[in-house]
A tleap script that builds the chain and sets N, CA, C and O, in Angstrom:
source leaprc.protein.ff14SB
mol = sequence {
  NMET SER GLY HIE ASP HIE GLY HIE THR PRO
  ALA ALA TRP THR GLY ALA SER ILE SER PHE
  ILE GLY PHE CYS VAL SER GLY VAL PHE MET
  VAL ALA ALA SER PRO ALA GLY PHE TRP LEU
  GLY LEU VAL ILE VAL VAL LEU GLY GLY VAL
  VAL GLY MET GLY MET ARG ALA ALA GLY LEU
  GLY ALA ARG LYS GLU THR ALA GLU ARG LYS
  ALA ALA ARG GLU GLN ALA GLY ARG ILE VAL
  ALA ALA ARG VAL ALA ALA ARG SER GLY CALA
}
set mol.1.N position { 76.540 56.040 -21.135 }
set mol.1.CA position { 75.928 57.267 -21.233 }
set mol.1.C position { 76.897 58.177 -19.993 }
set mol.1.O position { 77.014 59.388 -19.807 }
set mol.2.N position { 77.375 57.223 -19.429 }
set mol.2.CA position { 77.344 58.542 -17.874 }
set mol.2.C position { 78.767 58.928 -18.952 }
set mol.2.O position { 79.007 59.989 -19.529 }
set mol.3.N position { 79.293 58.065 -18.952 }
set mol.3.CA position { 80.803 58.698 -19.279 }
set mol.3.C position { 80.919 60.079 -20.698 }
set mol.3.O position { 81.777 60.836 -21.152 }
set mol.4.N position { 79.791 59.821 -20.883 }
set mol.4.CA position { 80.038 61.121 -22.389 }
set mol.4.C position { 78.782 61.955 -21.376 }
set mol.4.O position { 77.608 62.026 -21.740 }
set mol.5.N position { 79.224 62.460 -20.255 }
set mol.5.CA position { 78.064 63.534 -20.057 }
set mol.5.C position { 76.893 63.694 -19.845 }
set mol.5.O position { 76.352 64.511 -19.100 }
set mol.6.N position { 76.367 62.768 -20.621 }
set mol.6.CA position { 74.727 63.347 -21.078 }
set mol.6.C position { 73.642 63.625 -20.175 }
set mol.6.O position { 72.692 62.893 -19.895 }
set mol.7.N position { 73.887 64.682 -19.793 }
set mol.7.CA position { 72.441 65.108 -18.789 }
set mol.7.C position { 73.271 64.895 -17.564 }
set mol.7.O position { 72.934 64.039 -16.746 }
set mol.8.N position { 74.592 65.803 -17.354 }
set mol.8.CA position { 74.560 65.345 -15.781 }
set mol.8.C position { 75.989 66.819 -15.543 }
set mol.8.O position { 77.121 66.786 -15.061 }
set mol.9.N position { 75.138 67.957 -16.176 }
set mol.9.CA position { 75.489 68.993 -15.827 }
set mol.9.C position { 74.385 69.640 -15.481 }
set mol.9.O position { 73.205 69.295 -15.538 }
set mol.10.N position { 75.105 71.024 -14.964 }
set mol.10.CA position { 73.807 72.110 -14.414 }
set mol.10.C position { 73.191 72.675 -14.722 }
set mol.10.O position { 72.438 73.321 -13.993 }
set mol.11.N position { 73.210 72.727 -16.475 }
set mol.11.CA position { 72.555 73.312 -17.678 }
set mol.11.C position { 71.630 72.243 -17.830 }
set mol.11.O position { 70.504 72.726 -17.947 }
set mol.12.N position { 71.610 70.817 -17.886 }
set mol.12.CA position { 70.598 69.789 -18.048 }
set mol.12.C position { 69.731 69.762 -17.164 }
set mol.12.O position { 68.511 69.793 -17.322 }
set mol.13.N position { 70.457 69.689 -15.981 }
set mol.13.CA position { 69.495 69.401 -14.659 }
set mol.13.C position { 68.555 70.881 -14.040 }
set mol.13.O position { 67.606 70.936 -13.258 }
set mol.14.N position { 69.157 71.756 -14.637 }
set mol.14.CA position { 67.772 73.602 -14.384 }
set mol.14.C position { 66.830 72.441 -15.588 }
set mol.14.O position { 65.868 71.681 -15.482 }
set mol.15.N position { 67.416 72.705 -16.282 }
set mol.15.CA position { 66.319 73.358 -17.663 }
set mol.15.C position { 65.216 71.683 -17.594 }
set mol.15.O position { 64.212 71.888 -18.276 }
set mol.16.N position { 65.201 70.542 -17.111 }
set mol.16.CA position { 64.403 69.633 -17.114 }
set mol.16.C position { 64.158 69.721 -15.553 }
set mol.16.O position { 63.587 68.718 -15.124 }
set mol.17.N position { 64.388 70.469 -14.812 }
set mol.17.CA position { 63.561 70.874 -13.369 }
set mol.17.C position { 62.470 71.866 -14.124 }
set mol.17.O position { 61.366 71.450 -14.478 }
set mol.18.N position { 62.776 72.808 -14.265 }
set mol.18.CA position { 61.498 74.002 -14.677 }
set mol.18.C position { 61.097 72.894 -15.602 }
set mol.18.O position { 59.928 72.595 -15.360 }
set mol.19.N position { 61.630 72.129 -16.617 }
set mol.19.CA position { 60.504 71.492 -17.860 }
set mol.19.C position { 59.539 70.611 -16.829 }
set mol.19.O position { 58.309 70.637 -16.877 }
set mol.20.N position { 60.233 69.912 -15.993 }
set mol.20.CA position { 59.261 68.998 -14.922 }
set mol.20.C position { 58.131 69.596 -14.297 }
set mol.20.O position { 57.004 69.148 -14.082 }
set mol.21.N position { 58.934 71.279 -13.917 }
set mol.21.CA position { 57.280 72.123 -12.916 }
set mol.21.C position { 56.090 72.952 -13.983 }
set mol.21.O position { 55.035 73.491 -13.647 }
set mol.22.N position { 56.792 72.801 -15.575 }
set mol.22.CA position { 56.389 73.217 -16.463 }
set mol.22.C position { 54.896 72.132 -16.880 }
set mol.22.O position { 53.817 72.611 -16.531 }
set mol.23.N position { 54.861 70.886 -17.519 }
set mol.23.CA position { 54.385 69.383 -16.802 }
set mol.23.C position { 53.723 69.042 -16.131 }
set mol.23.O position { 52.961 68.116 -16.405 }
set mol.24.N position { 53.740 69.936 -14.408 }
set mol.24.CA position { 53.081 69.748 -13.955 }
set mol.24.C position { 51.893 70.455 -13.700 }
set mol.24.O position { 50.738 70.028 -13.726 }
set mol.25.N position { 52.223 71.356 -13.501 }
set mol.25.CA position { 51.738 72.588 -13.930 }
set mol.25.C position { 50.616 72.337 -14.595 }
set mol.25.O position { 49.558 72.265 -13.970 }
set mol.26.N position { 50.664 72.124 -16.267 }
set mol.26.CA position { 49.939 71.957 -17.230 }
set mol.26.C position { 49.186 71.144 -17.142 }
set mol.26.O position { 48.025 71.468 -17.395 }
set mol.27.N position { 49.484 69.589 -16.716 }
set mol.27.CA position { 48.569 68.502 -15.950 }
set mol.27.C position { 47.538 69.107 -14.739 }
set mol.27.O position { 46.360 68.751 -14.716 }
set mol.28.N position { 47.894 69.719 -14.091 }
set mol.28.CA position { 46.976 70.392 -12.964 }
set mol.28.C position { 45.859 71.156 -13.315 }
set mol.28.O position { 44.728 71.081 -12.836 }
set mol.29.N position { 46.378 72.085 -14.412 }
set mol.29.CA position { 45.580 72.636 -15.108 }
set mol.29.C position { 43.926 72.028 -16.124 }
set mol.29.O position { 42.727 72.299 -16.189 }
set mol.30.N position { 44.858 71.159 -16.694 }
set mol.30.CA position { 44.465 70.020 -17.483 }
set mol.30.C position { 42.958 69.557 -16.951 }
set mol.30.O position { 41.828 69.400 -17.414 }
set mol.31.N position { 43.741 69.424 -15.542 }
set mol.31.CA position { 42.573 68.166 -14.789 }
set mol.31.C position { 41.078 69.263 -14.469 }
set mol.31.O position { 39.868 69.038 -14.495 }
set mol.32.N position { 42.101 70.788 -14.103 }
set mol.32.CA position { 40.877 71.538 -13.571 }
set mol.32.C position { 39.899 72.575 -14.810 }
set mol.32.O position { 39.243 73.598 -14.615 }
set mol.33.N position { 40.176 71.727 -16.191 }
set mol.33.CA position { 39.573 72.041 -16.735 }
set mol.33.C position { 39.424 74.310 -17.437 }
set mol.33.O position { 38.635 75.109 -17.942 }
set mol.34.N position { 41.235 74.160 -16.759 }
set mol.34.CA position { 40.970 75.712 -17.220 }
set mol.34.C position { 42.314 75.991 -18.224 }
set mol.34.O position { 43.478 75.640 -18.029 }
set mol.35.N position { 41.768 76.715 -19.316 }
set mol.35.CA position { 42.614 76.550 -20.627 }
set mol.35.C position { 43.874 77.686 -20.392 }
set mol.35.O position { 45.006 77.613 -20.872 }
set mol.36.N position { 43.625 78.175 -19.988 }
set mol.36.CA position { 44.396 79.904 -19.913 }
set mol.36.C position { 46.076 79.011 -18.554 }
set mol.36.O position { 47.300 78.964 -18.675 }
set mol.37.N position { 45.385 78.664 -17.799 }
set mol.37.CA position { 46.888 77.507 -16.968 }
set mol.37.C position { 47.438 76.217 -17.370 }
set mol.37.O position { 48.519 75.753 -17.007 }
set mol.38.N position { 46.516 75.637 -18.223 }
set mol.38.CA position { 47.329 74.381 -19.245 }
set mol.38.C position { 48.108 74.963 -20.508 }
set mol.38.O position { 48.917 74.316 -21.172 }
set mol.39.N position { 47.714 76.370 -20.752 }
set mol.39.CA position { 48.981 77.356 -21.847 }
set mol.39.C position { 50.209 78.205 -21.016 }
set mol.39.O position { 51.156 78.800 -21.530 }
set mol.40.N position { 49.892 78.070 -19.596 }
set mol.40.CA position { 50.635 78.673 -18.747 }
set mol.40.C position { 51.768 77.491 -18.560 }
set mol.40.O position { 52.893 77.978 -18.445 }
set mol.41.N position { 51.736 76.062 -18.502 }
set mol.41.CA position { 52.660 75.527 -18.226 }
set mol.41.C position { 53.100 75.074 -19.100 }
set mol.41.O position { 54.284 74.744 -19.016 }
set mol.42.N position { 52.202 74.782 -20.647 }
set mol.42.CA position { 53.375 74.533 -21.782 }
set mol.42.C position { 54.736 75.838 -21.807 }
set mol.42.O position { 55.902 75.445 -21.829 }
set mol.43.N position { 54.449 77.241 -21.800 }
set mol.43.CA position { 54.746 78.381 -21.910 }
set mol.43.C position { 55.849 78.133 -20.579 }
set mol.43.O position { 56.777 78.942 -20.584 }
set mol.44.N position { 55.868 77.116 -19.438 }
set mol.44.CA position { 57.247 77.045 -19.104 }
set mol.44.C position { 58.157 76.321 -19.154 }
set mol.44.O position { 59.361 76.526 -18.998 }
set mol.45.N position { 57.391 75.116 -19.459 }
set mol.45.CA position { 58.357 74.173 -20.417 }
set mol.45.C position { 58.982 74.435 -21.244 }
set mol.45.O position { 59.861 73.599 -21.453 }
set mol.46.N position { 58.973 75.488 -22.072 }
set mol.46.CA position { 59.550 75.887 -23.286 }
set mol.46.C position { 60.857 76.884 -22.444 }
set mol.46.O position { 61.975 76.873 -22.960 }
set mol.47.N position { 60.647 77.643 -21.263 }
set mol.47.CA position { 61.599 78.748 -20.843 }
set mol.47.C position { 62.803 77.637 -20.292 }
set mol.47.O position { 64.026 77.773 -20.304 }
set mol.48.N position { 61.665 76.081 -19.631 }
set mol.48.CA position { 63.120 75.575 -19.250 }
set mol.48.C position { 64.369 74.957 -19.985 }
set mol.48.O position { 65.486 74.584 -19.628 }
set mol.49.N position { 63.647 75.021 -21.218 }
set mol.49.CA position { 64.259 74.224 -22.518 }
set mol.49.C position { 65.223 75.908 -22.799 }
set mol.49.O position { 66.444 75.768 -22.879 }
set mol.50.N position { 64.703 77.294 -22.926 }
set mol.50.CA position { 65.750 77.634 -22.894 }
set mol.50.C position { 66.983 78.445 -22.215 }
set mol.50.O position { 67.987 78.990 -22.674 }
set mol.51.N position { 66.351 78.245 -20.681 }
set mol.51.CA position { 66.792 78.492 -19.307 }
set mol.51.C position { 68.423 77.243 -19.662 }
set mol.51.O position { 69.623 77.491 -19.548 }
set mol.52.N position { 67.687 75.923 -20.109 }
set mol.52.CA position { 68.919 75.099 -20.122 }
set mol.52.C position { 69.996 75.635 -21.371 }
set mol.52.O position { 71.220 75.622 -21.241 }
set mol.53.N position { 69.348 76.055 -22.467 }
set mol.53.CA position { 70.786 76.301 -23.115 }
set mol.53.C position { 71.410 77.410 -22.925 }
set mol.53.O position { 72.591 77.519 -23.255 }
set mol.54.N position { 70.527 78.701 -22.204 }
set mol.54.CA position { 71.328 79.675 -21.736 }
set mol.54.C position { 72.607 79.116 -21.176 }
set mol.54.O position { 73.708 79.303 -21.693 }
set mol.55.N position { 72.377 78.384 -20.029 }
set mol.55.CA position { 72.861 77.992 -19.428 }
set mol.55.C position { 74.334 77.396 -20.313 }
set mol.55.O position { 75.436 77.918 -20.484 }
set mol.56.N position { 73.845 76.282 -20.684 }
set mol.56.CA position { 74.783 75.664 -21.803 }
set mol.56.C position { 75.507 76.765 -22.474 }
set mol.56.O position { 76.706 76.619 -22.236 }
set mol.57.N position { 75.262 77.946 -23.310 }
set mol.57.CA position { 76.103 79.121 -24.093 }
set mol.57.C position { 76.958 79.341 -23.177 }
set mol.57.O position { 78.081 79.407 -23.678 }
set mol.58.N position { 76.970 79.590 -21.298 }
set mol.58.CA position { 77.535 80.813 -20.326 }
set mol.58.C position { 78.313 79.223 -20.041 }
set mol.58.O position { 77.945 79.076 -18.876 }
set mol.59.N position { 78.863 78.383 -20.249 }
set mol.59.CA position { 79.569 77.170 -20.209 }
set mol.59.C position { 79.241 76.176 -19.026 }
set mol.59.O position { 80.076 75.667 -18.279 }
set mol.60.N position { 77.422 75.931 -18.980 }
set mol.60.CA position { 77.764 75.602 -17.482 }
set mol.60.C position { 76.985 74.148 -18.239 }
set mol.60.O position { 76.406 73.380 -17.472 }
set mol.61.N position { 77.001 73.868 -19.547 }
set mol.61.CA position { 76.846 72.850 -20.560 }
set mol.61.C position { 77.944 71.210 -20.157 }
set mol.61.O position { 77.620 70.044 -20.382 }
set mol.62.N position { 78.878 71.583 -19.701 }
set mol.62.CA position { 79.969 70.507 -19.403 }
set mol.62.C position { 80.635 70.480 -18.894 }
set mol.62.O position { 81.109 71.549 -18.510 }
set mol.63.N position { 81.338 68.968 -18.386 }
set mol.63.CA position { 82.081 69.197 -17.088 }
set mol.63.C position { 83.161 69.310 -17.685 }
set mol.63.O position { 83.544 68.987 -18.810 }
set mol.64.N position { 84.005 70.210 -16.111 }
set mol.64.CA position { 85.263 70.364 -16.297 }
set mol.64.C position { 85.873 68.895 -16.181 }
set mol.64.O position { 85.514 67.905 -15.543 }
set mol.65.N position { 87.127 69.187 -17.203 }
set mol.65.CA position { 88.280 67.912 -17.315 }
set mol.65.C position { 89.018 68.062 -15.910 }
set mol.65.O position { 89.485 69.066 -15.371 }
set mol.66.N position { 88.983 67.143 -15.622 }
set mol.66.CA position { 90.071 66.684 -13.956 }
set mol.66.C position { 91.372 66.213 -14.582 }
set mol.66.O position { 91.461 66.019 -15.795 }
set mol.67.N position { 92.247 66.055 -13.849 }
set mol.67.CA position { 93.369 65.160 -13.714 }
set mol.67.C position { 92.933 63.434 -14.242 }
set mol.67.O position { 93.223 62.719 -15.201 }
set mol.68.N position { 91.925 63.282 -12.760 }
set mol.68.CA position { 91.858 62.075 -13.301 }
set mol.68.C position { 90.960 61.187 -14.021 }
set mol.68.O position { 90.845 59.962 -14.041 }
set mol.69.N position { 90.105 62.533 -14.853 }
set mol.69.CA position { 89.108 62.195 -15.835 }
set mol.69.C position { 90.571 61.511 -17.150 }
set mol.69.O position { 90.683 60.447 -17.758 }
set mol.70.N position { 91.398 62.721 -17.093 }
set mol.70.CA position { 92.219 62.944 -18.351 }
set mol.70.C position { 93.303 61.574 -18.661 }
set mol.70.O position { 93.755 61.084 -19.696 }
set mol.71.N position { 93.445 61.264 -17.232 }
set mol.71.CA position { 94.355 60.265 -16.603 }
set mol.71.C position { 93.861 58.808 -17.320 }
set mol.71.O position { 94.509 58.010 -17.997 }
set mol.72.N position { 92.230 58.792 -16.826 }
set mol.72.CA position { 91.533 57.163 -17.267 }
set mol.72.C position { 91.211 57.574 -18.710 }
set mol.72.O position { 90.141 56.968 -18.779 }
set mol.73.N position { 91.318 58.061 -19.725 }
set mol.73.CA position { 90.660 58.529 -20.977 }
set mol.73.C position { 92.676 57.753 -21.265 }
set mol.73.O position { 92.959 56.578 -21.496 }
set mol.74.N position { 93.554 58.819 -21.140 }
set mol.74.CA position { 94.774 58.331 -21.855 }
set mol.74.C position { 94.936 56.617 -21.506 }
set mol.74.O position { 95.466 55.905 -22.359 }
set mol.75.N position { 94.396 55.954 -20.073 }
set mol.75.CA position { 94.835 54.878 -20.393 }
set mol.75.C position { 94.467 54.051 -20.915 }
set mol.75.O position { 95.106 53.029 -21.167 }
set mol.76.N position { 92.321 54.494 -21.475 }
set mol.76.CA position { 91.986 53.402 -22.567 }
set mol.76.C position { 91.865 53.584 -23.482 }
set mol.76.O position { 91.117 52.922 -24.202 }
set mol.77.N position { 92.905 55.077 -24.059 }
set mol.77.CA position { 93.163 55.012 -25.182 }
set mol.77.C position { 94.447 53.843 -25.557 }
set mol.77.O position { 94.468 52.910 -26.360 }
set mol.78.N position { 95.549 54.403 -24.517 }
set mol.78.CA position { 96.557 52.944 -24.444 }
set mol.78.C position { 96.347 51.511 -24.859 }
set mol.78.O position { 96.982 50.759 -25.598 }
set mol.79.N position { 94.799 51.325 -23.848 }
set mol.79.CA position { 94.675 49.683 -24.010 }
set mol.79.C position { 94.456 49.424 -24.987 }
set mol.79.O position { 95.312 48.696 -25.489 }
set mol.80.N position { 93.303 49.777 -25.867 }
set mol.80.CA position { 92.144 49.612 -27.207 }
set mol.80.C position { 93.477 49.558 -28.475 }
set mol.80.O position { 93.601 48.668 -29.316 }
set mol.81.N position { 94.787 51.330 -28.228 }
set mol.81.CA position { 95.472 50.793 -29.226 }
set mol.81.C position { 96.217 49.432 -29.031 }
set mol.81.O position { 96.503 48.746 -30.011 }
set mol.82.N position { 96.556 49.015 -27.648 }
set mol.82.CA position { 97.354 47.813 -27.908 }
set mol.82.C position { 95.831 46.339 -28.098 }
set mol.82.O position { 96.167 45.157 -28.034 }
set mol.83.N position { 95.083 46.531 -28.205 }
set mol.83.CA position { 94.402 45.725 -28.156 }
set mol.83.C position { 94.402 44.990 -29.872 }
set mol.83.O position { 94.709 43.913 -30.383 }
set mol.84.N position { 93.852 46.338 -30.321 }
set mol.84.CA position { 94.274 46.692 -32.147 }
set mol.84.C position { 95.097 46.134 -32.894 }
set mol.84.O position { 94.905 45.325 -33.803 }
set mol.85.N position { 96.568 46.832 -32.274 }
set mol.85.CA position { 97.694 46.210 -32.376 }
set mol.85.C position { 97.752 44.764 -32.599 }
set mol.85.O position { 98.044 44.223 -33.665 }
set mol.86.N position { 97.408 44.111 -31.351 }
set mol.86.CA position { 97.636 42.350 -30.656 }
set mol.86.C position { 96.712 41.789 -31.812 }
set mol.86.O position { 97.094 40.727 -32.304 }
set mol.87.N position { 95.292 42.473 -32.429 }
set mol.87.CA position { 94.808 41.467 -33.478 }
set mol.87.C position { 95.490 41.669 -34.593 }
set mol.87.O position { 96.109 40.708 -35.050 }
set mol.88.N position { 95.536 42.905 -35.258 }
set mol.88.CA position { 96.015 43.220 -36.656 }
set mol.88.C position { 97.932 42.777 -36.272 }
set mol.88.O position { 98.539 43.803 -36.579 }
set mol.89.N position { 98.518 42.172 -35.982 }
set mol.89.CA position { 99.662 41.253 -35.578 }
set mol.89.C position { 99.859 39.763 -35.451 }
set mol.89.O position { 100.871 39.092 -35.655 }
set mol.90.N position { 98.177 39.269 -34.915 }
set mol.90.CA position { 97.935 37.839 -35.147 }
set mol.90.C position { 97.765 37.293 -36.625 }
set mol.90.O position { 97.563 36.095 -36.821 }
savepdb mol mol.pdb
quit
């Protein structure tokens, strides 16, 4: 998963953190038997998703390409191509 940057971005961390806080708020108020606080927590959860999507739209949802990552991807592509060529030629 880490090779695909799934969840390793500022947008993902911020959205997940806000949503986690919303779940905690909602859980506390559910135990306290306060429906208004429970729904407030769920609103915070949704707000976390909205903030995460907004940050992704602003360009914070993907890691920047580095020279090392580009070189590693190109090297991996050459290795895979060589293996495919070796198997098809055998």
